N, C-alpha and C positions, 0 to 999 in steps of 0.2 A: 064331482063333489069334493073329492079329496084334494084336487088341485086348487080349488077355490079356498078350502080350509087352510091349506099350506100358505097360500098367498096372504090370507088374513093374519095368520100367526107370524109370518115374516114381517109384515107391515107393523104389527103390534110390537114385535121385538125391536124393530128399528126405532120406533117412536120411544120405546122405553130406554134404549141406549142413549138416544139424543137427550131425553129428559134427565137421565142420570148425569151425563156430561155437563149439561147446563147447570145443574145444582152444584157440581164440583167446581165449575168455573166461577159461579156466583159466590161461592164460599172460599175462593182463593186456593183450593186444593190443586186444581189443574189450571195452568195458565198458558195459552198458546205460545206467547213470546218467550218463554223460558228457554226453549231449545235454541233459537237463534241468538238470544242474549248470552247464552253460555259460552259463546265464542270469545267473549271479552273477559279479561282477567280482573279488571279494576271495577269493583262494585261499590255502590253506596246507597244511602237513604236520604230522604228529605222528610223533615218533621215539623210539626206546629203544635200548638197547645192541645189540639184534638187527641194527640197520643198521650196526653196526661204526663204524669211523672215518669221520666225515662231513667232507667238504670244504664248509664252509658258504658260502664265496664262490661256488663252483660251484652249489650248491643254490639259494642265494638269487637267482641270476641267471635263474632259470627261471620268470619271471612268477609269483612267489610273494610273498605279503604278510605271512604270519605262520607261526610254528612253535611248537608246544608240545612240550616235552621231558620225557620221564619222569624224575622225580626220586627219588621214594620209593614204598615199598609197605609197607603195614601199619605197625607201630610200631618196626621196627628195620632195615629193608632200604633201602639206597640204590642206585640204578642205577649200575653201575660206570663208565658213560660220561657221567654227568650233569655233573660238574664241567667236563670238557673241552668237552662240547657247549654248555653254558651260556656259558662264557667265549668260545668262537668265534662262537656264533650272535649274541650280543649286540653283537659288533663289526660286524655287517652291518646293512643297512637293514631287515631283517625286524623285525616286532613279535614279541617272544619272551615265552613264558610257560612255566611248569613244571606238570607234572601228577602227581597222587598216585593210585596204585592202591589203592583201598579194600579192606581185609581185613574179612571177616566174623568174624574170630577174635581181634581185639584191640580194646580200648576206643577210642572215637573221640577222646577227649582225648589219648591217647598217640599216636595217628596224627597229630593236628594238630601235636603237639610235634615229632615226627620230621620232618615237612615243614618246620616253622619253623627247625629246626636246620640244614637243608641248603640251603634256598632263600632268598636274601636278598630283603628287601622293597625292591627297587630301583625308584625312580620311573621311569615310562616303560615298565615291563614289564607284560605282560598278567597278569590275576589268575590265581591258581592254579586248577587244574581237579581235581575229584574224579572219578576213573574208577570208575563203578559198574556192574560187570558180573559175570557168573558165572564161576567158575574151578573147576577140579578137580572134586571130588564135588558141588559146589554146582550144576553144570550140571543134575544130575538131582534133587538134593534142595535145593530153593530155601529159603533162610532166610525166616522169617516176616516180614511187614511190621513187626511190633512189634520183632523182633530188629534188623532193619536200621535202623530209625529211631532205636533206642537208641544205635546207633553213629554214624549219619549226623548226628544233631542236634548232639552236641558237637563233631564234626569240623567241621561248618559254622561253628559258633560260634567255635571256636578259630582257624580260618583267617580269619574276618571280623575278629576282634579283633586278630590279629597283623598282618595285611596292610592293614587299613583298607578292605577291599572284600570283597563277597560272592564266594564262588567260583562258577565255572561247574561244572555237573554234566554229565558225559558218561555216557550210558547207551545200552544196546541197547533196542530197542523193548519187549522182554519185561520188562526190569528197570524201564523207565519205567512201564509199565502197572502193575506190582506195587507199586512203591515211591514213585513221584513224581506220578503222575496225580492231579490235584485238590489237590496239596499244594506247598509251597515256591514260592509265586507270585513271590517276589522273586529266585529263582535263575535265571540264564540257562541254557538247556538246549542241550547239544551231543548230537545224536541220531545214532546209527549206523543207517544204512539203506542197505545196499549193493545191494539188489535193486530198489528202487523209490523214488520221491520220497516223503519221509516226511510223514505226517499224524498228529499226536499225538492219542491217543484222547480226550483231554478238550478238544480244540479249541484248545489253547495253541499259540503260535507258537514255533518253534525259533529259536535264535540261530546255531548252527553245525551243519552237516550233514556227517557223514563219508559220502561217497558211494562211495568205493572203498577197498578194502584190498589191491589187487593192481596198483597202478601201478608203473612203473619210471622212475626219473629218474637222470641222471648225478649223481655227487657223494657216493656212499657205497658201502661195500664190506664188507658184513657177512654173517652166516650167513642173514639174511633178504633175499632178492632184491627183495622188494616194499616199497612204502612207502604209508602211508595218505594219502589225499587228502580235502580238506575245503573247504567254502565257507562264507562268513559272509553272513548275511542283511542286508546293508547296505553302506555305503560304507567305504572305509578310514578316513576321518575318524571315522566312527561307531565303528569298532573301536578307534581310538586313544583315543576318549573313555572306553573301559573300562579304560585302563591305570592303574596305581597312581600316586597323587600323591606 
């Protein structure tokens, strides 16, 4: 009887510990990737209007080196906070860049033109990023590689021509495997992997790793309580070497 009671209590305690850990993870208090990500010295964030008004002086003071700011989406949308974020962030010591959320529903050349119209090619800023991930119905019904590359190729070409530097491509691991693996060898990869240390399926090295999407930092007050955290696979000087001339 006592052995059975001990087993029950042990099981209950184990379930309780797992439940507490789950709550801590959901609330961003504990995040599994923080330990391996701590190996990298160069850290940064990415933000959009969801973070609301950002106090960039406060945010920049938190051991951060870089920030990418959402600028555009598709061929006609501009993030409503981009202009304010860009103006304030570029006055800090952060290395700052803009990112474009790629649409599967408009031509790549038009999307490149939308980005170029909104984001200045300012020397010393980081190259633009193409955010390649699924959204809406495309989570279940993935576009074909042929369809995506027909959009991505002119988007990359337009950005490279306008800014004088190749863009970085941000991708989830699923999007990377479908559309990027074994291709685009000259484009730096920013990989999203919030559950484990990333290993790209084709053996390629990543340049930036988004290791958490549930961190909390002082300095913003929007509808989204969390902020994405990233590390760069190199030194700050090496990241600075990627900035526009």
